[in-house]
mmCIF file of the C-alpha atoms, coordinates in Angstrom:
data_MODEL
# 
_entry.id   MODEL 
# 
loop_
_atom_site.group_PDB 
_atom_site.id 
_atom_site.type_symbol 
_atom_site.label_atom_id 
_atom_site.label_alt_id 
_atom_site.label_comp_id 
_atom_site.label_asym_id 
_atom_site.label_entity_id 
_atom_site.label_seq_id 
_atom_site.pdbx_PDB_ins_code 
_atom_site.Cartn_x 
_atom_site.Cartn_y 
_atom_site.Cartn_z 
_atom_site.occupancy 
_atom_site.B_iso_or_equiv 
_atom_site.pdbx_formal_charge 
_atom_site.auth_seq_id 
_atom_site.auth_comp_id 
_atom_site.auth_asym_id 
_atom_site.auth_atom_id 
_atom_site.pdbx_PDB_model_num 
ATOM 1  C CA . MET A 1 1  ? 3.347  117.840 56.866 1.00 0.00 ? 1  MET A CA 1 
ATOM 2  C CA . ASN A 1 2  ? 4.322  116.085 53.530 1.00 0.00 ? 2  ASN A CA 1 
ATOM 3  C CA . LYS A 1 3  ? 2.081  118.400 51.556 1.00 0.00 ? 3  LYS A CA 1 
ATOM 4  C CA . LEU A 1 4  ? 3.695  121.384 53.160 1.00 0.00 ? 4  LEU A CA 1 
ATOM 5  C CA . ILE A 1 5  ? 7.237  120.104 52.197 1.00 0.00 ? 5  ILE A CA 1 
ATOM 6  C CA . LEU A 1 6  ? 6.018  119.178 48.647 1.00 0.00 ? 6  LEU A CA 1 
ATOM 7  C CA . SER A 1 7  ? 4.487  122.643 48.255 1.00 0.00 ? 7  SER A CA 1 
ATOM 8  C CA . ILE A 1 8  ? 7.692  124.361 49.297 1.00 0.00 ? 8  ILE A CA 1 
ATOM 9  C CA . ILE A 1 9  ? 9.804  122.318 46.925 1.00 0.00 ? 9  ILE A CA 1 
ATOM 10 C CA . THR A 1 10 ? 7.426  122.976 44.120 1.00 0.00 ? 10 THR A CA 1 
ATOM 11 C CA . ILE A 1 11 ? 7.519  126.770 44.602 1.00 0.00 ? 11 ILE A CA 1 
ATOM 12 C CA . LEU A 1 12 ? 11.338 126.715 44.871 1.00 0.00 ? 12 LEU A CA 1 
ATOM 13 C CA . LEU A 1 13 ? 11.601 124.822 41.616 1.00 0.00 ? 13 LEU A CA 1 
ATOM 14 C CA . VAL A 1 14 ? 9.221  127.157 39.836 1.00 0.00 ? 14 VAL A CA 1 
ATOM 15 C CA . PHE A 1 15 ? 11.045 130.241 40.907 1.00 0.00 ? 15 PHE A CA 1 
ATOM 16 C CA . SER A 1 16 ? 14.648 128.880 40.402 1.00 0.00 ? 16 SER A CA 1 
ATOM 17 C CA . SER A 1 17 ? 14.215 127.724 36.728 1.00 0.00 ? 17 SER A CA 1 
ATOM 18 C CA . PRO A 1 18 ? 14.360 131.185 35.156 1.00 0.00 ? 18 PRO A CA 1 
ATOM 19 C CA . VAL A 1 19 ? 17.655 131.947 37.112 1.00 0.00 ? 19 VAL A CA 1 
ATOM 20 C CA . LYS A 1 20 ? 19.163 128.734 35.681 1.00 0.00 ? 20 LYS A CA 1 
ATOM 21 C CA . SER A 1 21 ? 18.225 129.574 32.120 1.00 0.00 ? 21 SER A CA 1 
ATOM 22 C CA . ASP A 1 22 ? 19.786 132.993 32.500 1.00 0.00 ? 22 ASP A CA 1 
ATOM 23 C CA . GLN A 1 23 ? 22.853 131.527 33.938 1.00 0.00 ? 23 GLN A CA 1 
ATOM 24 C CA . LYS A 1 24 ? 23.092 129.145 30.959 1.00 0.00 ? 24 LYS A CA 1 
ATOM 25 C CA . GLU A 1 25 ? 22.973 131.938 28.521 1.00 0.00 ? 25 GLU A CA 1 
ATOM 26 C CA . PHE A 1 26 ? 25.664 133.817 30.389 1.00 0.00 ? 26 PHE A CA 1 
ATOM 27 C CA . CYS A 1 27 ? 27.827 130.620 30.508 1.00 0.00 ? 27 CYS A CA 1 
ATOM 28 C CA . ASP A 1 28 ? 27.374 129.993 26.704 1.00 0.00 ? 28 ASP A CA 1 
ATOM 29 C CA . GLY A 1 29 ? 28.409 133.626 26.033 1.00 0.00 ? 29 GLY A CA 1 
ATOM 30 C CA . PHE A 1 30 ? 31.343 133.274 28.504 1.00 0.00 ? 30 PHE A CA 1 
ATOM 31 C CA . LYS A 1 31 ? 32.702 130.210 26.776 1.00 0.00 ? 31 LYS A CA 1 
ATOM 32 C CA . ALA A 1 32 ? 32.329 131.697 23.327 1.00 0.00 ? 32 ALA A CA 1 
ATOM 33 C CA . GLY A 1 33 ? 34.013 134.882 24.336 1.00 0.00 ? 33 GLY A CA 1 
ATOM 34 C CA . TYR A 1 34 ? 36.877 133.111 26.196 1.00 0.00 ? 34 TYR A CA 1 
ATOM 35 C CA . ILE A 1 35 ? 37.712 131.168 23.119 1.00 0.00 ? 35 ILE A CA 1 
ATOM 36 C CA . THR A 1 36 ? 37.605 134.091 20.883 1.00 0.00 ? 36 THR A CA 1 
ATOM 37 C CA . GLY A 1 37 ? 39.664 136.168 23.206 1.00 0.00 ? 37 GLY A CA 1 
ATOM 38 C CA . TYR A 1 38 ? 42.259 133.531 23.757 1.00 0.00 ? 38 TYR A CA 1 
ATOM 39 C CA . LYS A 1 39 ? 42.569 132.763 20.050 1.00 0.00 ? 39 LYS A CA 1 
ATOM 40 C CA . GLN A 1 40 ? 43.040 136.386 19.171 1.00 0.00 ? 40 GLN A CA 1 
ATOM 41 C CA . SER A 1 41 ? 45.586 136.990 21.984 1.00 0.00 ? 41 SER A CA 1 
ATOM 42 C CA . THR A 1 42 ? 47.758 133.922 20.976 1.00 0.00 ? 42 THR A CA 1 
ATOM 43 C CA . GLY A 1 43 ? 47.156 133.883 17.192 1.00 0.00 ? 43 GLY A CA 1 
ATOM 44 C CA . SER A 1 44 ? 46.415 130.203 17.520 1.00 0.00 ? 44 SER A CA 1 
ATOM 45 C CA . SER A 1 45 ? 43.685 128.415 15.548 1.00 0.00 ? 45 SER A CA 1 
ATOM 46 C CA . TYR A 1 46 ? 43.043 125.796 18.204 1.00 0.00 ? 46 TYR A CA 1 
ATOM 47 C CA . ASP A 1 47 ? 40.201 126.156 20.646 1.00 0.00 ? 47 ASP A CA 1 
ATOM 48 C CA . PRO A 1 48 ? 41.393 126.231 24.239 1.00 0.00 ? 48 PRO A CA 1 
ATOM 49 C CA . TYR A 1 49 ? 39.453 124.386 26.944 1.00 0.00 ? 49 TYR A CA 1 
ATOM 50 C CA . PRO A 1 50 ? 37.487 127.235 28.734 1.00 0.00 ? 50 PRO A CA 1 
ATOM 51 C CA . PRO A 1 51 ? 37.543 127.428 32.493 1.00 0.00 ? 51 PRO A CA 1 
ATOM 52 C CA . TYR A 1 52 ? 34.415 126.917 34.616 1.00 0.00 ? 52 TYR A CA 1 
ATOM 53 C CA . CYS A 1 53 ? 31.872 129.665 34.199 1.00 0.00 ? 53 CYS A CA 1 
ATOM 54 C CA . PRO A 1 54 ? 31.893 132.194 37.055 1.00 0.00 ? 54 PRO A CA 1 
ATOM 55 C CA . TYR A 1 55 ? 28.631 133.284 38.674 1.00 0.00 ? 55 TYR A CA 1 
ATOM 56 C CA . GLN A 1 56 ? 27.152 136.187 36.695 1.00 0.00 ? 56 GLN A CA 1 
ATOM 57 C CA . PRO A 1 57 ? 28.075 139.483 38.281 1.00 0.00 ? 57 PRO A CA 1 
ATOM 58 C CA . TYR A 1 58 ? 25.457 142.250 38.594 1.00 0.00 ? 58 TYR A CA 1 
ATOM 59 C CA . LYS A 1 59 ? 25.175 144.195 35.502 1.00 0.00 ? 59 LYS A CA 1 
ATOM 60 C CA . GLY A 1 60 ? 26.469 147.865 35.550 1.00 0.00 ? 60 GLY A CA 1 
ATOM 61 C CA . TYR A 1 61 ? 24.960 150.761 33.749 1.00 0.00 ? 61 TYR A CA 1 
ATOM 62 C CA . ASN A 1 62 ? 26.900 150.209 30.513 1.00 0.00 ? 62 ASN A CA 1 
ATOM 63 C CA . ASP A 1 63 ? 26.565 146.400 30.443 1.00 0.00 ? 63 ASP A CA 1 
ATOM 64 C CA . PRO A 1 64 ? 24.396 144.872 27.648 1.00 0.00 ? 64 PRO A CA 1 
ATOM 65 C CA . GLU A 1 65 ? 20.966 143.755 28.391 1.00 0.00 ? 65 GLU A CA 1 
ATOM 66 C CA . SER A 1 66 ? 21.471 140.267 26.955 1.00 0.00 ? 66 SER A CA 1 
ATOM 67 C CA . ASP A 1 67 ? 22.928 137.701 29.390 1.00 0.00 ? 67 ASP A CA 1 
ATOM 68 C CA . TYR A 1 68 ? 24.832 136.018 26.499 1.00 0.00 ? 68 TYR A CA 1 
ATOM 69 C CA . GLU A 1 69 ? 26.504 139.267 25.536 1.00 0.00 ? 69 GLU A CA 1 
ATOM 70 C CA . HIS A 1 70 ? 27.327 140.012 29.123 1.00 0.00 ? 70 HIS A CA 1 
ATOM 71 C CA . GLY A 1 71 ? 28.974 136.538 29.414 1.00 0.00 ? 71 GLY A CA 1 
ATOM 72 C CA . TYR A 1 72 ? 30.822 136.947 26.156 1.00 0.00 ? 72 TYR A CA 1 
ATOM 73 C CA . ILE A 1 73 ? 32.408 140.317 27.098 1.00 0.00 ? 73 ILE A CA 1 
ATOM 74 C CA . ILE A 1 74 ? 33.595 138.847 30.505 1.00 0.00 ? 74 ILE A CA 1 
ATOM 75 C CA . GLY A 1 75 ? 34.850 135.643 28.809 1.00 0.00 ? 75 GLY A CA 1 
ATOM 76 C CA . TYR A 1 76 ? 36.582 137.622 26.055 1.00 0.00 ? 76 TYR A CA 1 
ATOM 77 C CA . GLU A 1 77 ? 38.550 139.592 28.618 1.00 0.00 ? 77 GLU A CA 1 
ATOM 78 C CA . LYS A 1 78 ? 39.497 136.534 30.495 1.00 0.00 ? 78 LYS A CA 1 
ATOM 79 C CA . GLY A 1 79 ? 40.530 134.641 27.459 1.00 0.00 ? 79 GLY A CA 1 
ATOM 80 C CA . LYS A 1 80 ? 42.578 137.572 26.217 1.00 0.00 ? 80 LYS A CA 1 
ATOM 81 C CA . GLN A 1 81 ? 44.427 137.868 29.549 1.00 0.00 ? 81 GLN A CA 1 
ATOM 82 C CA . LYS A 1 82 ? 45.113 134.198 29.714 1.00 0.00 ? 82 LYS A CA 1 
ATOM 83 C CA . GLY A 1 83 ? 46.435 134.080 26.155 1.00 0.00 ? 83 GLY A CA 1 
ATOM 84 C CA . SER A 1 84 ? 48.691 137.034 26.589 1.00 0.00 ? 84 SER A CA 1 
ATOM 85 C CA . SER A 1 85 ? 50.173 135.480 29.826 1.00 0.00 ? 85 SER A CA 1 
ATOM 86 C CA . ARG A 1 86 ? 50.978 132.371 28.038 1.00 0.00 ? 86 ARG A CA 1 
# 
């Protein structure tokens, strides 16, 4: 019984690690894009504190292949919106 549970946990860890690295790339891009969009919208030179990274949405037909770029675009738009509503 213990071997079965250990095997299941091992399999889950092996298959979940690529997803986490993709999410990290997406979140790094989101943060950089948010800061750039906010600064551009407000004209400020100070770096705002970016919000928590959202879950990565499914990519559409025109979305970039890179997870970092995908996150950057989404973060940029959110930062620009937040800066203009300030």
